[in-house]
N, C-alpha and C positions, 0 to 999 in steps of 0.2 A: 234599055236596062231602068227600071224603076228605082226609087230613090231607096225602096226598102230592100232592094236587092244587092244594092251597092253599100248599104250597112252593113248586110250580113255578110256580103265578102270580106268585109275589112275585118271585123270581129275574127273571121276563119283567120287570116292571115297574121293577124296579131297574136291570137291563141300559140300559130303553128311557132310563131318565132319566140314568147316565149318559152314554148317547152324549149325548141332546138335550145335556147341558153340555157334555162333548167340543167337539160340533158348533159350539156356541155360543164355545167361547174360539176355533176355529181361524178360526171367522169374524171376530170381533174382533182376532186377533194377524195375522192377513194384509193382508202389508203392513210388519211392523211389524221395522225395525231395530236389533240389539244393540250397543250403543255403550260405550265408553269413556268417562267425564268426568272433567271436573276444575274447578276454576273461576280468576276471574280473583282475583290478590292483589295487597297493596300492599307490598311489600319492597324492600332495599335490591338493586342490581343492578351487576354489574362486568364490564365487557366487556376480553375477554382474548386475547393471540395466544400460542401456542406454537411451540415454531422447537430444534430441535436441532443440537448443534456441540458443541465442545470448549473446555476452558481453557486459556489461555495469557496468558504475562504480560506486563503492556503492555510492556514494553520487551525486548528480547532481540537478539543477536548469534550471527552465526554465524562461530567463528573460520575464516580458512579461510588458505592460506599463497600469498606473494605471487612466491615461487619456488620451483622445484626440488631438495628433498635429501630426506638420510635425515634421519629424526628420533634425535638422541642422547640427546635428556634432557627426562624429562615428568617434572614434578614434580607434580602435582596428579591428581588421581581422580576419579570422578566422583560428586558432591553433595559436593564441598567449596567453600565460598564463598573468594571470592577480592575484593580488591580492585583498584582502576583501576594501573594500572602493576606488580602483581604476574607475575614469570615463571611462563607457559603451557607454551611450547616452545621447545626450540632444537633447531635445525639444523647437519649439518653445514658446517663456514667453514672449513676449509682451504684450497680454492680463493679462495673469497672472500676472506679474510685476506691470501692471497699478493697478489690484487689489489692490496689497499689500501696494503703495502709495495711495491711494483711504483710504483703511481703516487704514494706519499709522494716515493721516491726519482728519478722523472724529473721529480717539481714541483720539489726541492731543487737538484737540475742546471741544470735551466734558469733557476732564481734565482743559482746563483752566476755561470751563464753571464752573465744581465743586470748583474749586478754587474760583473764583466769589462770588459762592453763598455761601462757608464760610465765604468770609469778608462781606455778607448779614446777615449770622447769628450773627456775633461779633457785626455789628452797630445795630442791630436789639435787642441784650442783652444787647447793651451799652444804649440803647433807653429803654427800659425795665427797667434798676436800676436807671435811670435819673428821669422815672415817678414814681417809687419806692419814694424815695427820696421827689422828690416834692409832693407826696402825705405826705408823715412825716411833711415837712415844713408847708403844707396847714393843716395840722391836728392841728398843735401847735400853727396856729394862728386862727383857728376856737376857739379854748379853751381859750385864751386870750381874743377875741371879745366877744364871750359869757360869758365870766368873765367880762371884764369892761360893756358891755349891761347891766346886771344882777343888776349891781354897780350904774349904773344912771338910773334903772328901778326904784331902790329903793329910789335913791336921791330925785328925781321925784315926788314920791309920798307925801316925808318929805319936799317938797318946796324946799331942797335944790340945786337945780341948774336949770338951765334953760331948757327951751322948745327946744330949738337949740342943747344943749350938748347931750339931751337924743335922739335928732333925730340921731346924728350923730355917737354915741355909737349904734344904732341900725342897720345904713345904713352900718358901718363898719364889724357885725354882719352877714349880708346879704352878703356881699362879699367876707367873709373866709366861707362863708359854699359854693358858687358857686365855689372858687375856686378850695373848696376838692374835688368839684363833676366833675368839671373839668379837674383837676388832675388824680382822678380815670377815666374817660374817656381815656385820652391818654396814662394810664397804660394797657387799656383793647387791646387800637387799636395798641400800641405797641408789647404787646403779642399774638395778632393774626398775624400782621408783622411777628415777629420770627417764629409761628410756621409754615405761610406759606414759610418760608425759608429752616426751615426741612423739610419739606415736599419736597421742590424745588432739596433741596439736595442730600435725598433720590431717588426722581425719577432719578436725575442725575446720581448719583451713578452707578442706573439700566440702563441706560444707555450705562455708561462706561463701564459695565460686557458685555454688549451685542456687542458694538466696539471691547473690546475685543480679543469676541470669532471669531469676525466677521475677524480682522486683524490674530488671529490663523488659522482661515478657511484659507483666503489670502496666507498665508505663507507655508499652508501645501501644497496648491494647486501647490504654483510656488517651492516647496520643489522636487515636482513630475515632472517637466520639466529634472532634472538632475536624472540621473537613475546611479546608482551607484553598485559594486561588492558586494556583498551577502558572499562569502568565495573564499580561494585560489583555482587556477585552469585554466580549458584550456576550452578557445573557441573551443565548438567541432561541433558547428551549426551557420551561421549566414544568414538567409534566406532574411536581409532585407539591402539597400542602402540609403542615405543620399540622401535627399528629397523627399521620402515615408512616407507617411502617419501612424500613429501609432493608430490601433484600439483598445478600451477597449471591453471587454467583457461582454457579459448582460444575464443572465437567462441559458439557453445551447448552447448558439451561444458561441462558445471559442474569445476570440479575437485573435491580433496579437502576433506570439509570434518570439520577438526582435532576441533573441538567446539564445544560450544554452550555459552552465559551468558545466564541471563535473570537480571532482576532483576524479585526474588519480593516486594519490597514493594508495587507493586502490581499487581491481578490482574484478569482480564478472563475473561467469557465471552463467546466468538466464535460465535454462532449462526446459522443462511441461514432469515429469515424468506419466505414464499414471495409470491409477488409481488402477490395479490390480498389480503395481511395488510397488505403493507411503508405502505400509504397513511394507514393507522392509526396508526403507531408514530413518535414525536415524540423531541427529545434531552430528557432529564429524566423522562421514564417510569419509576416505580417496577416493579421485576421482581424474580422469586421464582426462582429454580435448584436445580434438583433436580440433583445428582452421582451417577452411578449407583454411585461407588464408598462414597459417604457412607451410603448407604440413603435412610431418608425425609426426612434430617436438611433440610433449606431453606437454602438464603442468599439472601441481600437484596443487591442491585444497583441501578443507576442507566442508563438507556441513555446514552452517551457517544457512539456515532457510529452512523452512517447511512449505508452505502454508495450511490452514485450510480450504479453500473452494475450490472448485470446478473447473476450468474452464472449461467451457462446447466448445465441437468445433464439428460440423455437418460434417458426413460423406457423400462424395455426392454419393457412390457405393451403400449407403443402402436405399435408398428412396422409402419407400413404399407405397401403393394405396392411401394413404391419403395424400400423394404429401409432407409429412414435413421428413425430414432425421434423421436418427437414431442417438443421440447422445453420444459421445462418450468423457470422463469426463477426462481430466487432471487435476494434482496441480504441483505449482508451487514450484521449489526448487534451492534456491539460493546456487553456492560454489564460497567460497571467495577463487582468485586464490594466492599461496603460493611466487609466486615469478616471476609479469606475466612482460615481455617484455616490453622496452617502443615501440615494433613499433605495439601494438595491439591497436587497434580502438573502439570506442563505435559501438556495431551493426554488427561486425562481426559474421558470423555465424559460431557455433562451436558443437560438440557433446561430450556430456560428460560419461563417463563411470563409474560410483557409482560402488565400492567392500562393499556389503551389509555384505556379510559372507563369513569366511575362516577356510577350517578345515586341520590339518596338517597328513597325511598317513594316510589314510583310503580308505576303498574299494570304487572302483567306477566302471559305465559301461556304456557303450557308449549310450546316450539319446534315439537312436534309438533303441534299443534290447525291450524297454521295451510296454508291449501290457497289455491289459485287457480280458479278458475271463469270460463266463459265468457260473456258476458251480451252477446244483441241493442244495439245504441246507442241503443233506443225504451225500451231496459228502463231505470226510477228507477236501478237499483243503478248500472249503467254511464256513469250521467251523474257520479256521485259522483267527489271528486278522487283523483287515484294511479291511474284508470285505463288501462290500456297497449292502444292496438290494435292488433289482429292481423288475417289475412287470412281470409277463410270459407274453407273447401274446396271448395264451391260453384263450378262454372267458370262458370256464364251466367249470375253477379250480381258484381257489384263491391262485393258488400256489405263490409262487417270485422267482427268481431266485437271484443269489446270485455275484457280479462282484467283480472281484478280480485282482488285478494290480500284476504284475509279469514278469519273462523272462523264455525262453525255454532254457536249459542245455542238452547239447550234452554229455550222456554217450555211449560209444560200439556204436556210427553210430544214437542211439537212441536220440531226443529228446524231454525232460520233462518237462512239465510247471511246473515252481518253484514260487510261488508267493515271493514277497518282500516288505521288508518296504523301505522310500527314506529317503534321508535329502535333504539337499543343492543342486542347478543345478550350472553348470557350462555352457561356452559355447558351450561344446561336449560331459561331460559325465556328471552324478548324482550320488549323495553319498547314496552305497547300507549299510544300516545299518544294515537290517536284512533278511537273506536268501539266500545270496552268501559268496563265501571265494576266499581267491585271488590266481586266475590262473584256475578260473571255465570258461570252453568253454562255450560261449552263441551265440543263432542266432541274429544276428545283422540286416539280411535284404537278398532279397530286399524285400521292402515293402508290395507289392502286395503278396509274399510267406508268410511275418509274421502277416496278416491279416488273413488269413485261416489255417494257420499251426496247427494241430490238436495233442493232449494230444499223446506222445508213437507213434508218426511219425517218420519212419526212414528217416534218411537223408543223405545226402551226401554233401560233403563240395564244393563247389566252388573253382576251384585254379583261383589264381590273375595271372594276365598277367603279 
């Protein structure tokens, strides 16, 4: 045999051997799925809720005017610190000051009139007393005249006195009687004048009350031209200037906001928490706040307020055929900062991370390892705890399949589905309460493979580059 034939024979034998080896490897690896894996480990786990919002002072006030007027003095500027009672704005007060002076003059005039009424009443009382005294005197004169007239009449019948004396006694009696009637008339007139004076005094007193109310109202209007601070704080917003007109709000139309004063001693982060996370938020929970303006600096705080009413927000990506957006609801949560830095300003954007639960040294697994499978009710896996029954798509039978949450555990190159019971969820890992032990090797991906991976499937671990 020549050398050339020997070489060709060796090549053919080598090709046959390689083909046999390749075919054997193909047959052996047929049906084997390449997967990514991880291990169940024991570690500390913290569950958090993240929400966006803005920095706000705990206490602030929007200063507005209670009357319309031109701003004639503005002694403060944005960023100034003010004390309670400090002058903030002076409005034009010519009209209101004139109204106060007019009301004061009317009130003084009414008081003077009341004093005059009091003097008239005292004079009327004296006149009534004098009239009563005159009546008493007239009654005494009448009694004496009547007695003289009776005596003269008796003596005239007996012929003891002359007719002239009788006539004089009768005239005295008639005069005394007329004087008594006149005194009674004067008493009635004096009493009527006294009653009139009392009525006039009561009317004047009512008018004084009206003038006093008008004076109070005028002074109140005048006081509204001077606006002072109601708290100690910093002026964080000042949108007006001297010479502008302050407008009063009416019904649903707000008035002019002259400035905003914030008490920066207590600063909060007001965030909006999604409705799916709000059930885990509690008062007193610790939170970390990241303010965009401060870079990576983290601030600490505690949850001090949780809203009870939902704040609706419309998502533009979920507009249906009806033309209205689907409402996604948020809840307001207020976090009070423990040690706020002085450079914080109201309105700065922030992100809060609230720690809602913490576990120490628990068994955890990567979140992406969790998957759901459906089983027949007779399957032992479906009879384990935590199964959820779902209706099977077959229309001919009313049988129900059972959904089960679990992971795929690898043992000797085979992936077995194992139901698990989960607890709190961290950023990348989830607590495994039941179903796994520490160091169990589990399938973590790829996602498309994990969706379709069957129980008892042969797997090959993908090498990490």
